[in-house]
C-alpha positions in Angstrom: -112.7 11.2 -94.5 -110.8 12.8 -97.3 -112.0 11.9 -100.9 -109.9 9.5 -102.9 -108.2 11.6 -105.6 -108.0 8.6 -108.0 -111.6 7.9 -107.6 -112.5 11.5 -108.3 -110.4 11.5 -111.4 -112.0 8.3 -112.6 -115.5 9.8 -112.1 -114.5 12.9 -114.0 -113.1 11.0 -116.9 -116.1 8.8 -117.1 -118.5 11.8 -117.3 -116.5 13.3 -120.1 -116.4 9.9 -121.9 -120.2 9.5 -121.6 -120.8 13.0 -122.9 -118.3 12.4 -125.8 -120.3 9.3 -126.7 -123.5 11.4 -126.6 -122.0 13.9 -129.0 -121.0 11.2 -131.4 -124.6 9.8 -131.3 -125.9 13.3 -132.0 -123.6 13.7 -135.0 -124.9 10.4 -136.4 -128.5 11.4 -135.8 -128.4 14.7 -137.8 -130.4 14.4 -141.0 -132.2 16.5 -143.6 -134.2 18.2 -140.8 -131.1 20.0 -139.6 -130.7 21.6 -143.1 -134.4 22.4 -143.0 -134.0 24.2 -139.7 -131.1 26.2 -141.0 -133.1 27.2 -144.1 -136.1 28.2 -142.0 -133.9 30.6 -140.0 -132.3 32.0 -143.1 -135.7 32.8 -144.5 -136.8 34.6 -141.3 -137.3 38.4 -141.7 -137.1 38.8 -138.0 -135.2 37.2 -135.1 -134.7 33.8 -133.7 -136.5 33.5 -130.3 -134.9 30.8 -128.3 -136.5 29.4 -125.1 -136.4 26.5 -122.7 -137.1 25.8 -119.0 -134.6 24.9 -116.3 -131.3 23.6 -117.6 -132.6 23.8 -121.1 -133.3 27.4 -120.5 -129.7 28.0 -119.5 -128.6 26.4 -122.7 -131.1 28.4 -124.7 -129.6 31.6 -123.3 -126.2 30.6 -124.6 -127.6 29.5 -128.0 -129.3 32.8 -128.4 -126.1 34.7 -127.5 -124.1 32.6 -130.0 -126.6 33.3 -132.7 -126.6 37.0 -132.0 -122.8 37.3 -132.0 -122.5 35.5 -135.3 -124.9 37.4 -137.5 -128.2 35.8 -136.7 -130.4 38.2 -134.7 -131.7 36.4 -131.7 -132.8 36.7 -128.1 -133.9 34.5 -125.2 -137.5 34.6 -123.9 -138.2 32.9 -120.6 -141.2 30.6 -121.0 -142.7 31.5 -117.7 -142.4 35.2 -118.3 -143.9 34.6 -121.8 -147.2 33.7 -120.3 -147.2 37.0 -118.4 -146.7 39.4 -121.2 -143.4 38.5 -122.9 -145.2 36.7 -125.7 -145.3 40.3 -127.1 -141.6 39.8 -127.9 -142.6 37.4 -130.6 -143.7 38.8 -134.0 -144.5 37.9 -137.5 -141.2 37.1 -139.3 -139.6 35.6 -136.3 -138.6 31.9 -135.9 -139.0 30.2 -132.5 -136.5 27.6 -131.3 -137.7 25.6 -128.2 -135.4 23.3 -126.2 -136.8 20.6 -124.0 -135.4 17.2 -123.1 -138.8 15.5 -122.9 -140.8 17.7 -125.1 -143.5 17.8 -122.5 -142.4 20.8 -120.4 -145.7 22.5 -119.4 -144.2 26.0 -119.2 -143.6 25.9 -123.0 -147.4 25.5 -123.8 -148.1 29.3 -124.1 -145.3 29.8 -126.5 -146.3 26.7 -128.6 -149.9 27.9 -128.7 -148.8 31.4 -129.7 -146.7 30.3 -132.6 -149.5 28.1 -133.9 -152.1 30.8 -133.6 -150.0 33.4 -135.4 -148.2 31.2 -137.9 -144.7 31.7 -136.5 -142.4 28.9 -137.6 -141.4 26.6 -134.7 -138.2 24.5 -134.5 -138.3 21.9 -131.7 -135.4 20.1 -129.9 -136.3 17.1 -127.7 -135.5 13.4 -127.4 -139.1 12.2 -127.7 -140.3 12.4 -131.3 -143.8 11.6 -130.1 -144.0 14.4 -127.6 -146.4 17.4 -127.6 -143.7 19.8 -128.5 -142.5 17.7 -131.5 -146.1 17.1 -132.7 -146.7 20.9 -132.9 -143.4 21.9 -134.5 -142.7 22.7 -138.1 -139.2 21.2 -137.9 -138.1 18.5 -135.3 -134.5 18.1 -134.3 -134.6 14.8 -132.3 -131.9 14.2 -129.7 -130.7 10.7 -129.4 -131.9 9.0 -126.2 -128.6 8.4 -124.4 -127.8 7.9 -120.7 -127.1 11.0 -118.6 -123.5 11.2 -117.5 -124.4 11.4 -113.9 -125.0 7.6 -113.8 -128.4 8.0 -112.1 -130.3 9.4 -115.0 -131.6 12.4 -113.0 -129.1 15.1 -113.7 -129.2 16.8 -117.1 -125.7 16.3 -118.4 -125.4 14.4 -121.6 -128.7 15.9 -122.8 -127.7 19.5 -122.2 -124.3 18.9 -123.8 -126.1 17.7 -126.9 -128.4 20.7 -126.9 -125.5 23.1 -126.6 -123.6 21.4 -129.4 -126.7 21.4 -131.6 -127.1 25.1 -131.0 -123.5 25.7 -132.0 -123.9 23.5 -135.1 -126.9 25.7 -136.2 -125.0 28.9 -135.5 -121.9 27.8 -137.4 -123.9 26.5 -140.3 -125.7 29.8 -140.5 -122.6 31.9 -140.3 -120.8 29.8 -142.9 -123.7 30.2 -145.3 -123.7 34.0 -144.7 -119.9 34.2 -145.1 -119.6 35.7 -141.7 -116.0 36.9 -141.3 -113.7 37.8 -138.4 -114.3 41.5 -139.3 -118.1 40.9 -138.9 -117.4 39.1 -135.6 -115.4 42.0 -134.2 -118.4 44.4 -134.8 -120.3 42.4 -132.2 -117.2 42.0 -129.9 -115.5 45.4 -129.6 -114.5 44.7 -126.0 -112.5 42.1 -124.2 -109.8 39.8 -125.4 -111.7 38.9 -128.6 -112.1 42.5 -129.5 -108.4 43.1 -128.9 -107.3 40.2 -131.0 -109.4 41.3 -133.9 -108.4 45.0 -133.8 -106.8 46.4 -136.9 -103.7 48.5 -137.1 -105.8 51.3 -138.6 -108.1 51.2 -135.4 -105.1 52.1 -133.2 -102.6 54.0 -135.2 -101.7 57.7 -134.8 -102.1 60.0 -137.8 -101.8 63.5 -139.0 -99.9 66.1 -137.0 -99.0 63.5 -134.3 -96.6 61.8 -136.6 -92.8 62.4 -136.1 -91.3 63.2 -139.5 -88.1 64.9 -140.7 -87.2 65.5 -144.3 -83.9 64.1 -145.7 -81.0 66.3 -144.9 -82.3 67.4 -141.5 -79.6 67.9 -138.9 -79.8 65.6 -136.0 -80.3 68.4 -133.5 -83.6 69.4 -135.1 -84.6 65.7 -135.5 -84.0 65.2 -131.8 -86.4 68.1 -131.0 -89.1 66.4 -133.2 -88.5 63.0 -131.5 -88.8 64.6 -128.1 -91.9 66.6 -129.0 -93.9 63.7 -130.5 -92.8 61.3 -127.7 -92.6 58.1 -129.8 -88.9 57.6 -129.5 -88.6 57.5 -133.3 -88.5 59.9 -136.3 -89.5 58.9 -139.8 -87.2 60.3 -142.5 -89.2 61.4 -145.6 -87.8 61.9 -149.2 -88.9 64.9 -151.2 -91.8 63.0 -152.7 -93.1 61.9 -149.2 -91.7 58.3 -149.2 -90.3 56.8 -146.0 -86.6 56.6 -146.6 -85.8 55.3 -143.2 -86.2 55.8 -139.4 -84.1 57.2 -136.6 -84.5 55.2 -133.4 -83.1 55.3 -129.9 -80.7 52.6 -131.0 -79.4 54.7 -133.9 -78.8 57.5 -131.5 -76.6 55.3 -129.2 -74.6 54.0 -132.2 -73.6 57.5 -133.2 -73.4 59.2 -129.9 -69.9 60.7 -130.3 -70.6 62.7 -133.5 -74.4 62.7 -133.5 -74.9 66.5 -133.5 -72.7 67.0 -136.6 -74.7 64.4 -138.6 -77.8 64.5 -140.7 -80.7 62.1 -140.4 -79.6 60.4 -143.6 -76.3 59.4 -142.0 -77.9 58.0 -138.8 -81.2 56.4 -140.0 -82.0 52.7 -140.5 -82.8 52.4 -144.2 -84.8 49.2 -144.0 -87.3 49.8 -141.2 -90.1 47.4 -140.3 -93.4 48.7 -141.6 -97.0 47.3 -141.6 -100.2 47.9 -143.5 -103.3 49.6 -141.9 -105.5 46.5 -142.5 -103.2 44.1 -140.7 -104.4 42.7 -137.3 -102.9 44.4 -134.3 -101.7 41.0 -133.2 -99.6 40.8 -136.3 -98.1 44.1 -135.5 -97.2 43.0 -132.0 -95.5 39.9 -133.4 -93.5 42.0 -135.9 -92.4 44.4 -133.2 -91.5 41.8 -130.5 -90.8 38.5 -132.0 -88.9 39.2 -135.2 -85.4 40.6 -134.6 -84.5 43.4 -134.3 -87.1 44.3 -131.7 -88.7 47.7 -132.0 -91.4 49.7 -130.2 -92.9 51.5 -133.2 -94.0 50.6 -136.7 -94.8 53.2 -139.4 -98.0 52.3 -141.3 -97.7 52.2 -145.1 -100.7 52.0 -147.4 -100.4 49.2 -149.9 -99.2 50.3 -153.3 -98.4 53.8 -152.0 -94.6 53.8 -152.8 -93.7 53.7 -149.1 -95.7 56.8 -148.2 -96.6 56.5 -144.5 -100.1 57.2 -143.2 -99.7 56.4 -139.6 -97.7 55.1 -136.7 -98.4 52.3 -134.2 -96.6 52.1 -130.9 -96.4 49.0 -128.8 -98.1 50.9 -125.9 -101.2 51.2 -128.1 -101.4 47.5 -128.3 -100.7 46.9 -124.6 -103.5 49.3 -123.8 -106.1 47.0 -125.3 -104.6 43.9 -123.8 -102.3 42.6 -126.5 -98.6 41.8 -126.1 
């Protein structure tokens, strides 16, 4: 018998609604202990060691990864492996963050004991304030006791969603305090779509002898040789003092085809070319090239306050190569 699509949709919406309610309860439950946990992490000279068992462990891995990518050194330690040698990953100066729905997860015992023995600060997350984990911790972040979204109460759903959101809240609070910027974020995300979106023009532009330039007064025959040699489909026209006076593009060539070889670059060039600064995001360059008429395939890069002296050139293919455009 085929499932009823409407019934499935109703179930899906109900789960999301229950988890949304759980997040609202979590937001209301946050108190001064959240700020104390953030302060404890900020004071740490070492790393944040995040751990949990089962579904809490999967959440702990994500929380550790989010910390690490936003300026808070962190890694995940599996609690079962901790009892077989990985406790050596904990050191003085670290802070331990343990996640557990009940606070009675037996596999966490070795890590709890180790932190108490060596004076390593412990932050606990659980929904039972009277649990063993909460009783041992330096800071308790108590999850509201809400119904799991599965309806039966046996599948971690609302509880893991709250743990995940709480980890994100800690990470964002930490990065906000540290004034963590998109530039910092890119240092940890050089690859993938995020890295591409945060790339700067100066990271991609061509410089030095690769740049296609011709001084004012150059005959178009010579300028065409430069355009062909450099392979960008454009020539920048430089004044005597090195300023960009204009550019000659493929479109300019077509507009003067009949008399082109008798003309100089000054007569053919576009005198108000699009340019961009080296510190601009590559995404901004793509938008300037493709979304703002007239469309172009290249931008000369001009240092701010340099009196239009070019320092590089960015081609649309450079942006496409990293996944932009």
